[in-house]
N, C-alpha and C positions, 0 to 999 in steps of 0.2 A: 357800769366802766374794769377795764383791765388793771391788770393789779402791776404798776411801775414800781423801780425805782432808787428812783431820780428826779419823779415828774406825780403832782400827783391830782387825779381828775374828781372835777366835780359837777354839779349843776343842782338850781338851786333859781324855782320860781321862773323858769327860763331863759336865766344862764349857765352856760359851762364858761367854770374856770379851772385851766390848765393851769398851776403853778411848778414854776422849776422849785425846784428842792436836794436843793447841793449847794445849803449855806455855809458847810464850811471849806467849801471850793469854789465857794460867791461866783455860782452858776454857771461855771465857766463849761465851755464846750467840749467834750468826750465826744467818742462814737455810738455810745451809750444812751448820754444827754439827747445826744441830734436825732437818736432812731426814734427816742422815746419819744420824744415833741413831735417828731412827725405820724407815728401813730396816734398820740392823741389827739389830735389835732382833724386827727380822721375817723374818729369815734366819736369826739363832739360834733361830726359834721355830720355823719351819720346816723345821731341821735334824734326823731322828733322833738322831742319835751327842752333843744335846744334852743334857742332864738337868737342869741350872743350869745360868744365867748370874748373871754376876759383874760389874756396872757399875762400871768404875775411872779415874785419870785419872794421868797423865803428870804428871811435876812438881812447884813445893810449891803448888798448887789443886788442889783438886776442881773444882768448877766454881762462876768468881768473879761469877755472875747473865748479866748483860748483859754485851756488846760495849759498850762507848763509839763504835767505828765505826759497828757494826750503831742505834746510839740514836743518831745523828747524821743517818743517809739515814731510819730511821722519824719522824722529826722534823717532814720533811718529805711523809710520808706525808697518803694524803686517808683520806676514813672507809673506803671502801672495802680499800682496800692494809693497815688498821689491823685492819679485822678477819679477810683473811685469815691476815694475821701472825700475829695471835693464834690462828687459829683450828690454825693449824702447828703453835704451841706443844702449844696441847691436845691435839691430836690424838699428837704423844709422849707427851707424859704419859698421856693415854690406854691406847697399848699399851704401855706398861710397867706400867700399874698393870692392864692383863689382859692382860698375856701366862700362857699355862698353864701355865712352866714357874716353878717357885722363880727369886728375883731378890733377890741381895746386894749393898746398898749399900760399896763401899771405900774410905773417907771415907778423906781427907790435908789438911792446911793448909784455905784459907777455903772453904768452902760458904757464897751470898747465892744471896737472891731466888731464881733458878728452878735454882737449885742445891739449895737446900734442899729446892724439887719435885719435884726426881728420886729423892733421899737419900729425902722423905714414899712416894711410889708404888712403892716398893721390896719384899716382903716382910718383908726381914731387912735394918741396918745394924751397920756393927760402923766406930771410927770409932778416932783417934790420938790422944793425951791434948792434943795440941798444934791439934787441927783448930777451925775458929771459926766463928761463922754468924750470921748476917744476913737478918732480913728486912725488909733497906730501901728496900723500894720509896717509901714516903711522903716519904722525901727526898730524891725525884725530883717529888715531886705526883703522881706514879702512885699503884695500888696493885697486890696482891701476888692478881687476881681469879681468871687462872687453877689458880694451884697454889692457892688456897684447897681446893677441896674435898680435897687429900690434906692438907696441911699440916694441914686440923683432923679428919681421919679419923687420924692420929698423934699429935699434943699435946693436941690439946683444943681448948674456943672458948676456954675463960681464957687460958689460955697465948698464944692468937694475940692474945689482944684484948692483953697485953701486948706480946710483939713485933712485930704485925703492926703497931699505932700509932706506939710508940715506937723501932722499926728502927736498938735499939741491939742491940750485939753482946754473942753469951752467947759461952760457955763449952764447953769436948765436955760438960766431966761436965757441964753445965743440959746440956746436948743429953739427954744419959744420961737427967739426973733427968724431964725433964717427957717422954719416951718418946718420937724422933726416934733416936735412936739403942737399940742397942740392947746392945751391947758395949762398953767401951774398953780399949784396949791402948798402951800405953808408945811404941811406935814402928813403921815401917814391917815390920821384919820378922817381928816381935808378931802385926804385921794378917793375912800372907799364914799364918800356922803358925791362927789365930787361925778364920779364913776357911775354912781346910781342913779343922777339924776336923767346921766347920755342915759345909760339902760333904759331908764323910763320911755324916753323919747322916742325909742330904738325900738319898742316892743308896741310902742303905738302900731306902726307902719307895717306895711302889707311885706311876708317873710318873702313872698315870689319877687315881688319886685327892687327889695332891695338887693334880692341874687340879680335879677337882671341887671341891676343900675350899676353893680360893679362889675359887670361882664361888660358894661357901657362903657363903663371909665376907662375902659383897660383894651379896650380900641380904640376909642374914639381919643386919649390922649398922644396929644402929639402930631395927630395927625392935618394935614391940607385943610381948609371948610371947601372940599372940590364935591363934585358930583358925586364921586365912591362916596364918599361921608356924608352926604347929604340921604342918602339909599338907603346906607346903612342904620342914618336914625330913625328914616320914616319907616323903614320893614321893622325894626324894632317895636316902636309903637303902636304902630295897626297890632303887633301881634300879640302883646302884652293888654292891648286897650280891652282887645278880644278876650284875653282868657279870663277863665273862673274868679282869677281873685283880681284881675279890675273890673267887670261886669260886677261882682258886690262893691266894690271897694265908692265907683260912681251910684252903684242904688242906694246904700247907706248913705252918703253924703246926701242925695235926692230927698232919703228919706227921716232924714237928719237920724240914726238911728247909729247906733256902734258897730263896725263891720266886723261879721261876723269871726277873723281870727285875735278878734279881743273878748271876745262870748270868755272862753277857756280864761 
């Protein structure tokens, strides 16, 4: 793994862990953190040892949105600089959303603004009871534009209307109720246990099939069930069924043996 200043990356038993490591700044976004998360995700995506990626954070907060010093600098940006800045965050979120490997957000403490976007762009999210969330951009006279596609996909238009317009904080229980979190646990020890169980389930499955599933969901989500969608899904299953992994999975099932992706 490369050397980073704002994140830590490690690989353990098929799991790539990317940890935001600016606890003293509540892991708030600045140019460096955004660039390093993007690069770290790409490193883990390219690492053949990694089957699952966990996104975590040090300290009391998961990610408290934008760093104050970054916002001060941005106040003097030209329109062109603002556009480039926004595109860097968009690139990070797209990289996370489209990562070919399953992703899990490990959430403790505060997740505000862009921190909510990170969680929404992950495939799964587990949080502690005391985690707290907010889409606080309108308090600053701005909008959560770049994160909006991912947050909308996670919690739906109705809850976006409430929480993007009010900028009010909401609890982990509410985040679970509206679909931002998949699971709630009392504390960080239980957080690691819950993630370990999810990882075990993920590692049991075909890695190429998981990548295909992620692509399938992105294509089909929100589409009408029409002839085009039906053609898309039938072509995908035909291609995957004929793949080496698809043939191996079926053979292993029929022969009552572990598939070869479990041998290692």
